[in-house]
C-alpha positions in Angstrom: 3.1 13.7 71.0 3.2 12.0 74.3 4.1 13.2 77.9 7.2 11.9 77.8 8.2 13.6 74.8 7.2 17.0 75.9 8.9 16.4 79.3 12.2 15.6 77.5 11.8 18.7 75.1 11.2 21.0 78.3 14.7 19.3 79.6 16.6 20.1 76.4 15.1 23.6 76.1 16.1 24.5 79.7 20.0 23.1 79.2 20.1 24.4 76.1 18.6 27.9 77.1 21.4 27.4 79.9 24.3 26.9 78.1 23.9 29.5 75.4 23.1 32.4 78.0 26.6 31.5 79.8 27.9 31.6 76.5 26.9 34.8 75.4 27.4 36.1 79.2 31.2 34.9 79.1 31.5 36.7 76.0 29.6 39.9 76.9 31.7 39.6 80.6 35.2 39.5 78.9 34.6 42.3 76.3 33.6 44.3 79.1 36.5 43.8 81.3 39.0 44.3 78.3 37.5 47.6 77.0 34.3 47.3 75.2 31.4 48.1 77.2 28.7 47.2 74.3 27.0 44.1 75.2 27.1 45.7 78.6 25.4 48.4 77.8 23.2 46.0 75.8 22.3 44.2 79.3 24.0 40.7 78.3 26.5 40.6 81.1 24.0 38.4 83.0 22.8 34.7 83.5 19.4 36.3 83.2 18.3 34.5 80.0 15.6 37.1 79.2 17.9 39.8 77.9 19.3 37.1 75.4 16.3 35.4 74.6 14.8 39.1 73.5 18.0 40.3 71.4 17.6 36.4 69.6 14.3 34.8 69.8 14.0 32.7 66.7 17.5 31.5 67.5 17.2 30.9 71.4 13.5 29.9 71.3 11.4 29.0 68.1 14.1 27.3 66.1 15.1 25.2 69.2 11.8 24.0 70.0 11.1 23.2 66.0 14.1 21.3 65.7 13.2 19.5 68.6 9.8 18.5 68.4 10.6 17.5 63.9 14.0 16.2 64.0 14.5 14.9 67.9 17.3 17.5 68.6 17.9 20.9 69.3 19.5 23.3 67.3 19.5 27.1 67.7 22.0 30.3 68.3 22.3 33.5 70.2 24.5 36.3 70.1 25.8 39.5 72.2 27.0 42.7 70.6 30.7 44.0 70.4 32.0 47.1 68.8 33.9 45.9 65.3 36.2 49.2 65.8 37.3 47.8 69.2 38.1 44.3 67.7 39.9 45.8 64.7 41.6 47.8 67.3 42.9 45.3 69.5 42.7 41.7 67.9 43.9 39.9 70.8 41.5 40.9 73.1 38.8 40.3 70.5 40.4 36.9 70.8 40.1 36.4 74.2 36.4 37.7 74.3 35.7 34.9 71.5 37.3 32.4 73.7 35.6 33.3 76.7 32.1 31.4 75.2 33.9 28.2 74.3 35.3 28.3 77.7 32.2 28.6 79.6 31.1 25.8 77.6 34.1 23.2 78.8 33.8 24.4 82.0 29.8 23.0 82.1 31.2 20.0 80.5 33.7 19.7 83.3 31.0 20.5 85.6 28.9 17.7 84.4 31.9 15.0 84.2 32.7 15.8 88.1 28.5 15.2 88.7 28.5 12.1 86.9 32.2 11.0 88.9 30.3 12.5 92.0 27.4 9.6 91.4 29.2 6.7 90.5 31.1 6.9 93.7 28.2 7.4 95.8 26.9 4.0 94.2 23.7 6.5 92.2 25.3 6.2 88.7 26.2 3.5 86.9 27.9 2.9 83.2 25.0 2.6 80.7 24.7 -0.4 78.1 25.5 2.2 75.6 26.6 5.8 75.7 24.3 8.1 73.9 23.7 12.0 73.7 20.9 12.2 76.7 22.7 9.1 78.5 26.0 9.5 79.2 25.6 7.7 82.8 22.9 5.7 83.8 20.8 5.3 87.1 22.1 2.4 89.7 18.5 2.6 91.2 15.2 4.0 91.0 14.7 7.2 92.8 15.5 11.1 92.5 18.9 10.2 90.6 17.1 8.4 87.8 15.7 12.1 87.0 18.9 13.2 87.2 20.3 11.3 84.2 19.1 13.2 81.3 20.0 16.7 82.1 23.4 15.5 83.4 23.8 13.9 80.3 22.6 16.5 78.1 25.0 19.4 80.3 27.8 17.1 78.9 26.7 16.4 75.5 25.4 19.8 74.2 28.3 21.8 75.8 30.6 19.5 74.3 29.2 20.0 71.0 29.0 23.6 71.2 32.8 23.7 72.5 34.0 21.8 69.6 31.3 23.9 67.2 32.3 27.3 67.8 36.0 27.2 67.5 35.3 25.9 64.0 37.5 28.9 62.0 34.2 29.6 60.3 32.6 33.3 60.6 30.8 34.0 62.5 32.2 31.5 64.9 34.2 32.2 67.5 37.1 30.5 66.4 37.3 32.7 63.4 38.4 35.7 65.7 40.8 33.8 67.0 42.4 32.9 63.7 42.3 36.5 62.8 43.9 37.5 65.8 47.3 35.8 64.3 46.7 36.3 61.0 49.7 38.8 58.9 48.3 41.9 58.2 47.8 41.6 54.8 45.7 38.6 55.4 43.2 40.1 58.0 41.2 42.6 55.9 40.6 39.6 53.0 39.6 37.3 55.8 37.1 39.8 57.5 35.4 40.4 53.7 35.1 36.4 53.9 33.3 37.0 57.1 30.3 38.8 55.4 29.9 35.1 53.5 30.6 33.2 57.0 27.3 32.0 57.5 26.1 31.4 53.7 29.8 29.0 53.6 29.0 27.2 57.0 25.3 26.7 55.6 26.7 25.2 52.5 29.4 23.1 54.2 27.3 21.5 57.0 24.0 21.1 55.0 23.9 21.7 51.2 26.8 19.5 50.1 26.0 16.2 52.1 22.6 16.5 51.0 23.9 16.8 47.2 26.4 14.3 47.9 24.3 11.9 49.5 22.0 12.0 46.0 25.0 11.2 44.3 25.7 8.2 46.5 28.3 9.4 48.6 28.9 10.5 52.1 29.9 13.8 52.8 29.8 14.2 56.8 31.3 17.6 57.1 29.9 18.1 60.4 30.2 14.6 61.5 34.0 14.6 60.6 34.9 18.2 62.3 32.5 18.3 65.1 31.0 14.7 66.3 33.5 12.6 65.6 36.0 14.7 68.1 33.3 15.0 70.3 32.6 10.8 70.8 36.8 11.0 71.3 36.3 13.4 74.2 33.6 11.8 75.7 35.2 8.4 75.7 38.6 10.2 76.9 36.8 12.0 79.5 34.4 9.3 81.1 37.4 6.9 80.9 39.3 9.9 83.0 36.5 10.1 85.7 36.5 6.7 85.9 33.5 5.2 83.5 35.8 4.4 80.6 
């Protein structure tokens, strides 16, 4: 374990913590403004990460650090409480609450894009030889700008993945609540019942099915098909729009 690896891990963690905190705080704030004060009373309407970490210490601290130092990337989860009765009574409001989280991540993607664009215009950033998760841009010269490359790239890349992943229409992801708001009444209850098994289905699709398929010599990368490939296409489109493509 090198000092550089520790520094990269801390950079990942800070960006991850900030991004997930903003995501959940946006859910909580939207719910509060739309009539559900559950998360507000739970202290989630804040950009202070501590209340969010205290609610999900495993998902926001243990698993992210563990996956980084064992796999080289971070995964984790967070949550904000809401009143299910309120969500059933006002499905459209629940959909807006659900969209608030991904919207926060998309906002951070756009902020990072503007930061890259400003850096290129000022001549402190340049096109990297290859685009990667931690190098969406590159430093044009040694100095403070070099230290901003990885955090800015991570802010862009991680939030783009969070935006796309959370829009998948599988419970407990945010996209499921959006879908539920537009289903016919006859399908809402079966869909909600299905949601009890949503996490199991998600784990099966993302981890178990690809693993068994690989053992049979098949390439079944569901996460890649649904998230990574769209993320790559969006990355190239956004970077092209800001003058990087």
